[in-house]
VOZATOR-641994 format. One record per residue (C-alpha): chain; z, y negated, x negated. Coordinates in nm, 3 decimals, always signed. Layout:
+-------+---------+---------+---------+
| chain |      up |   north |    east |
+-------+---------+---------+---------+
|     A |       Z |       Y |       X |
...
+-------+---------+---------+---------+
//
This chain:
+-------+---------+---------+---------+
| chain |      up |   north |    east |
+-------+---------+---------+---------+
|     A |  -0.533 |  -2.201 |  -0.497 |
|     A |  -0.336 |  -1.951 |  -0.698 |
|     A |  +0.031 |  -1.871 |  -0.621 |
|     A |  +0.288 |  -1.684 |  -0.827 |
|     A |  +0.542 |  -1.409 |  -0.766 |
|     A |  +0.774 |  -1.313 |  -1.053 |
|     A |  +0.514 |  -1.416 |  -1.309 |
|     A |  +0.221 |  -1.253 |  -1.127 |
|     A |  -0.037 |  -1.509 |  -1.015 |
|     A |  -0.226 |  -1.414 |  -0.701 |
|     A |  -0.492 |  -1.560 |  -0.474 |
|     A |  -0.431 |  -1.359 |  -0.155 |
|     A |  -0.117 |  -1.222 |  +0.006 |
|     A |  -0.008 |  -1.071 |  +0.332 |
|     A |  +0.270 |  -0.851 |  +0.463 |
|     A |  +0.325 |  -0.618 |  +0.753 |
|     A |  +0.643 |  -0.471 |  +0.895 |
|     A |  +0.736 |  -0.176 |  +1.114 |
|     A |  +1.068 |  -0.080 |  +1.270 |
|     A |  +1.282 |  +0.156 |  +1.065 |
|     A |  +1.466 |  +0.434 |  +1.242 |
|     A |  +1.845 |  +0.433 |  +1.188 |
|     A |  +1.826 |  +0.786 |  +1.042 |
|     A |  +1.543 |  +0.695 |  +0.800 |
|     A |  +1.703 |  +0.713 |  +0.456 |
|     A |  +1.381 |  +0.716 |  +0.252 |
|     A |  +1.360 |  +0.508 |  -0.063 |
|     A |  +1.083 |  +0.250 |  -0.098 |
|     A |  +0.893 |  +0.493 |  -0.321 |
|     A |  +0.922 |  +0.766 |  -0.057 |
|     A |  +0.793 |  +0.517 |  +0.200 |
|     A |  +0.494 |  +0.430 |  -0.022 |
|     A |  +0.419 |  +0.800 |  -0.063 |
|     A |  +0.448 |  +0.852 |  +0.313 |
|     A |  +0.206 |  +0.563 |  +0.379 |
|     A |  -0.062 |  +0.692 |  +0.141 |
|     A |  -0.002 |  +1.054 |  +0.045 |
|     A |  +0.124 |  +1.182 |  +0.381 |
|     A |  -0.147 |  +1.007 |  +0.582 |
|     A |  -0.388 |  +1.242 |  +0.761 |
|     A |  -0.655 |  +1.375 |  +0.523 |
|     A |  -0.944 |  +1.171 |  +0.675 |
|     A |  -0.737 |  +0.854 |  +0.636 |
|     A |  -0.653 |  +0.936 |  +0.273 |
|     A |  -1.023 |  +0.999 |  +0.207 |
|     A |  -1.112 |  +0.665 |  +0.369 |
|     A |  -0.846 |  +0.481 |  +0.166 |
|     A |  -0.936 |  +0.636 |  -0.169 |
|     A |  -1.309 |  +0.586 |  -0.107 |
|     A |  -1.256 |  +0.221 |  -0.018 |
|     A |  -1.025 |  +0.158 |  -0.310 |
|     A |  -1.244 |  +0.335 |  -0.564 |
|     A |  -1.600 |  +0.269 |  -0.446 |
|     A |  -1.558 |  -0.047 |  -0.240 |
|     A |  -1.325 |  -0.231 |  -0.477 |
|     A |  -1.377 |  -0.034 |  -0.798 |
|     A |  -1.003 |  +0.017 |  -0.846 |
|     A |  -0.901 |  +0.245 |  -1.132 |
|     A |  -0.646 |  +0.516 |  -1.057 |
|     A |  -0.405 |  +0.732 |  -1.251 |
|     A |  -0.339 |  +1.101 |  -1.193 |
|     A |  -0.261 |  +1.246 |  -0.852 |
|     A |  -0.009 |  +1.384 |  -0.789 |
|     A |  +0.218 |  +1.212 |  -1.039 |
|     A |  +0.578 |  +1.090 |  -1.041 |
|     A |  +0.452 |  +0.762 |  -1.198 |
|     A |  +0.171 |  +0.704 |  -0.946 |
|     A |  +0.139 |  +0.681 |  -0.568 |
|     A |  -0.206 |  +0.806 |  -0.462 |
|     A |  -0.319 |  +0.701 |  -0.810 |
|     A |  -0.164 |  +0.350 |  -0.798 |
|     A |  +0.060 |  +0.295 |  -1.103 |
|     A |  +0.426 |  +0.235 |  -1.023 |
|     A |  +0.512 |  -0.079 |  -1.221 |
|     A |  +0.856 |  -0.159 |  -1.079 |
|     A |  +1.130 |  +0.026 |  -0.895 |
|     A |  +1.450 |  -0.113 |  -0.749 |
|     A |  +1.686 |  +0.014 |  -0.478 |
|     A |  +1.511 |  -0.198 |  -0.213 |
|     A |  +1.149 |  -0.207 |  -0.332 |
|     A |  +0.875 |  -0.034 |  -0.528 |
|     A |  +0.568 |  -0.212 |  -0.665 |
|     A |  +0.239 |  -0.036 |  -0.738 |
|     A |  -0.068 |  -0.182 |  -0.905 |
|     A |  -0.434 |  -0.104 |  -0.954 |
|     A |  -0.712 |  -0.302 |  -1.120 |
|     A |  -1.088 |  -0.320 |  -1.106 |
|     A |  -1.326 |  -0.518 |  -1.324 |
|     A |  -1.297 |  -0.815 |  -1.084 |
|     A |  -0.951 |  -0.807 |  -0.923 |
|     A |  -0.596 |  -0.682 |  -0.957 |
|     A |  -0.396 |  -0.566 |  -0.656 |
|     A |  -0.021 |  -0.518 |  -0.625 |
|     A |  +0.144 |  -0.356 |  -0.327 |
|     A |  +0.516 |  -0.392 |  -0.265 |
|     A |  +0.696 |  -0.153 |  -0.031 |
|     A |  +1.043 |  -0.260 |  +0.088 |
|     A |  +1.302 |  -0.084 |  +0.295 |
|     A |  +1.564 |  -0.278 |  +0.489 |
|     A |  +1.815 |  -0.147 |  +0.741 |
|     A |  +1.600 |  -0.227 |  +1.047 |
|     A |  +1.245 |  -0.246 |  +0.909 |
|     A |  +1.000 |  -0.143 |  +0.640 |
|     A |  +0.756 |  -0.386 |  +0.478 |
|     A |  +0.421 |  -0.346 |  +0.301 |
|     A |  +0.309 |  -0.657 |  +0.110 |
|     A |  -0.026 |  -0.705 |  -0.063 |
|     A |  -0.096 |  -0.946 |  -0.349 |
|     A |  -0.451 |  -0.974 |  -0.482 |
|     A |  -0.550 |  -1.170 |  -0.792 |
|     A |  -0.911 |  -1.268 |  -0.842 |
|     A |  -0.982 |  -1.185 |  -1.206 |
|     A |  -1.352 |  -1.280 |  -1.174 |
|     A |  -1.523 |  -1.524 |  -0.937 |
|     A |  -1.698 |  -1.242 |  -0.753 |
|     A |  -1.359 |  -1.132 |  -0.616 |
|     A |  -1.345 |  -1.449 |  -0.405 |
|     A |  -1.668 |  -1.332 |  -0.240 |
|     A |  -1.589 |  -0.959 |  -0.209 |
|     A |  -1.221 |  -0.959 |  -0.104 |
|     A |  -1.229 |  -1.190 |  +0.205 |
|     A |  -1.453 |  -0.960 |  +0.415 |
|     A |  -1.270 |  -0.652 |  +0.284 |
|     A |  -0.939 |  -0.816 |  +0.380 |
|     A |  -1.046 |  -0.815 |  +0.746 |
|     A |  -1.054 |  -0.435 |  +0.743 |
|     A |  -0.739 |  -0.428 |  +0.528 |
|     A |  -0.550 |  -0.626 |  +0.796 |
|     A |  -0.660 |  -0.374 |  +1.059 |
|     A |  -0.576 |  -0.058 |  +0.862 |
|     A |  -0.247 |  -0.145 |  +0.690 |
|     A |  -0.035 |  -0.205 |  +1.001 |
|     A |  -0.152 |  +0.126 |  +1.147 |
|     A |  -0.076 |  +0.336 |  +0.838 |
|     A |  +0.261 |  +0.163 |  +0.795 |
|     A |  +0.360 |  +0.226 |  +1.159 |
|     A |  +0.241 |  +0.586 |  +1.126 |
|     A |  +0.459 |  +0.641 |  +0.819 |
|     A |  +0.759 |  +0.470 |  +0.985 |
|     A |  +0.724 |  +0.683 |  +1.299 |
|     A |  +0.699 |  +1.004 |  +1.094 |
|     A |  +1.057 |  +0.954 |  +0.978 |
|     A |  +1.158 |  +0.990 |  +1.342 |
|     A |  +0.932 |  +1.274 |  +1.448 |
|     A |  +0.825 |  +1.511 |  +1.166 |
|     A |  +0.909 |  +1.622 |  +0.816 |
|     A |  +0.702 |  +1.471 |  +0.536 |
|     A |  +0.375 |  +1.648 |  +0.461 |
|     A |  +0.312 |  +1.755 |  +0.821 |
|     A |  +0.002 |  +1.535 |  +0.869 |
|     A |  -0.069 |  +1.368 |  +1.198 |
|     A |  -0.282 |  +1.132 |  +1.399 |
|     A |  -0.292 |  +0.757 |  +1.360 |
|     A |  -0.258 |  +0.552 |  +1.675 |
|     A |  -0.189 |  +0.201 |  +1.784 |
+-------+---------+---------+---------+
//
C-alpha cells in the first residue's frame, strides 16, 4: 500500500535517531555530509557500491554543493535537508533533520517497477543495520573530532 509525504508517494519508510550534543550546531545538510562523506573510507566504499551496483541508483557529481555523496539535494530548510536518487526500478529519498536534542535520518522508497517490491525488502534488512550505526557515528563526531578526521564505526 502506497503512502504519501508532501506529494511524494512511497512504499517503504523508516527513521532512526541519535542524540545530539548540546554544542552540535551543524545544519541538516552538514549532518547529511557527516553521515555519508565523513564516514570512514571503507564505509563510504560499501555505501556507494551498494547504492550504485546493488540498487542501480544514479548519482550526480562528487564533491558538489548540490549533492551529498552524489545524492541530489532536492529541498533545504532550517530544520531538514532532503536528498534523492533514482534507479530504473525505485526512487529513494532521505531526509536528515536536526532538533535540539536529536538528529534524525528518514528513508522513503518508492517502487517504480514491480521488481522493487522483490529487491528492496531483503536490502532493507541490511539498511536497518547500517543506518543507525552511521548516524550514531556522525552524531558522536560532533562531540569528539573535527569533520573530515575519519574514524571507526562501533555500536
